[in-house]
C-alpha positions as a Python dict, from the first residue, in 0.01 Angstrom:
ca = {
    (1, 'X'): (0, 0, 0),
    (2, 'X'): (-101, 335, 113),
    (3, 'X'): (141, 523, 318),
    (4, 'X'): (-145, 582, 589),
    (5, 'X'): (-175, 204, 606),
    (6, 'X'): (180, 146, 706),
    (7, 'X'): (149, 469, 952),
    (8, 'X'): (-140, 292, 1093),
    (9, 'X'): (36, -32, 1156),
    (10, 'X'): (317, 87, 1276),
    (11, 'X'): (151, 317, 1559),
    (12, 'X'): (-59, 40, 1674),
    (13, 'X'): (260, -175, 1722),
    (14, 'X'): (457, 108, 1880),
    (15, 'X'): (169, 178, 2107),
    (16, 'X'): (100, -186, 2219),
    (17, 'X'): (470, -222, 2293),
    (18, 'X'): (450, 69, 2524),
    (19, 'X'): (121, -9, 2707),
    (20, 'X'): (255, -375, 2744),
    (21, 'X'): (604, -217, 2890),
    (22, 'X'): (410, 35, 3118),
    (23, 'X'): (195, -263, 3252),
    (24, 'X'): (459, -516, 3350),
    (25, 'X'): (657, -209, 3502),
    (26, 'X'): (348, -140, 3701),
    (27, 'X'): (305, -516, 3800),
    (28, 'X'): (655, -538, 3901),
    (29, 'X'): (604, -263, 4117),
    (30, 'X'): (308, -395, 4270),
    (31, 'X'): (513, -739, 4354),
    (32, 'X'): (803, -525, 4490),
    (33, 'X'): (545, -386, 4737),
    (34, 'X'): (412, -700, 4854),
    (35, 'X'): (315, -1064, 4676),
    (36, 'X'): (-63, -982, 4772),
    (37, 'X'): (-49, -636, 4573),
    (38, 'X'): (110, -819, 4273),
    (39, 'X'): (-153, -1093, 4282),
    (40, 'X'): (-424, -885, 4357),
    (41, 'X'): (-319, -654, 4073),
    (42, 'X'): (-304, -947, 3810),
    (43, 'X'): (-649, -1126, 3903),
    (44, 'X'): (-909, -854, 4065),
    (45, 'X'): (-1020, -591, 3854),
    (46, 'X'): (-908, -221, 3947),
    (47, 'X'): (-675, -322, 4212),
    (48, 'X'): (-423, -202, 4006),
    (49, 'X'): (-583, 142, 3943),
    (50, 'X'): (-592, 163, 4336),
    (51, 'X'): (-254, 81, 4369),
    (52, 'X'): (-126, 327, 4133),
    (53, 'X'): (-328, 606, 4319),
    (54, 'X'): (-189, 484, 4659),
    (55, 'X'): (171, 498, 4514),
    (56, 'X'): (142, 770, 4296),
    (57, 'X'): (496, 885, 4349),
    (58, 'X'): (646, 579, 4251),
    (59, 'X'): (381, 462, 3968),
    (60, 'X'): (330, 782, 3753),
    (61, 'X'): (624, 700, 3513),
    (62, 'X'): (478, 367, 3420),
    (63, 'X'): (144, 500, 3419),
    (64, 'X'): (204, 760, 3163),
    (65, 'X'): (360, 520, 2937),
    (66, 'X'): (103, 291, 2966),
    (67, 'X'): (-164, 578, 2883),
    (68, 'X'): (63, 725, 2604),
    (69, 'X'): (86, 349, 2461),
    (70, 'X'): (-265, 340, 2477),
    (71, 'X'): (-344, 679, 2307),
    (72, 'X'): (-91, 600, 2026),
    (73, 'X'): (-249, 257, 1938),
    (74, 'X'): (-564, 430, 1934),
    (75, 'X'): (-472, 683, 1687),
    (76, 'X'): (-320, 419, 1489),
    (77, 'X'): (-647, 233, 1469),
    (78, 'X'): (-817, 568, 1341),
    (79, 'X'): (-529, 626, 1082),
    (80, 'X'): (-606, 242, 999),
    (81, 'X'): (-967, 308, 967),
    (82, 'X'): (-956, 601, 764),
    (83, 'X'): (-692, 460, 536),
    (84, 'X'): (-882, 171, 464),
    (85, 'X'): (-1212, 196, 605),
    (86, 'X'): (-1373, 376, 310),
    (87, 'X'): (-1266, 125, 51),
    (88, 'X'): (-1397, -150, 243),
    (89, 'X'): (-1731, 35, 304),
    (90, 'X'): (-1784, 133, -81),
    (91, 'X'): (-1692, -218, -183),
}
């Protein structure tokens, strides 16, 4: 197994966990603000973004964790592609 394959898989896992933690934290903050905020954040597109903008002082930390997780997972996917992709493309 190539070392870059392992690094890519680990980065995807860490990024996914960070994004999940940030999203759940934001959802908890939305429900603390009100039941309607929480339900809307769960089921209506872009309401979470509006919530983060309106309550930025309280929500910047989980949003940064969420975005950082997304960046790490994306980098992991890129590493994984360059570790395995050329072999798959060339046969």
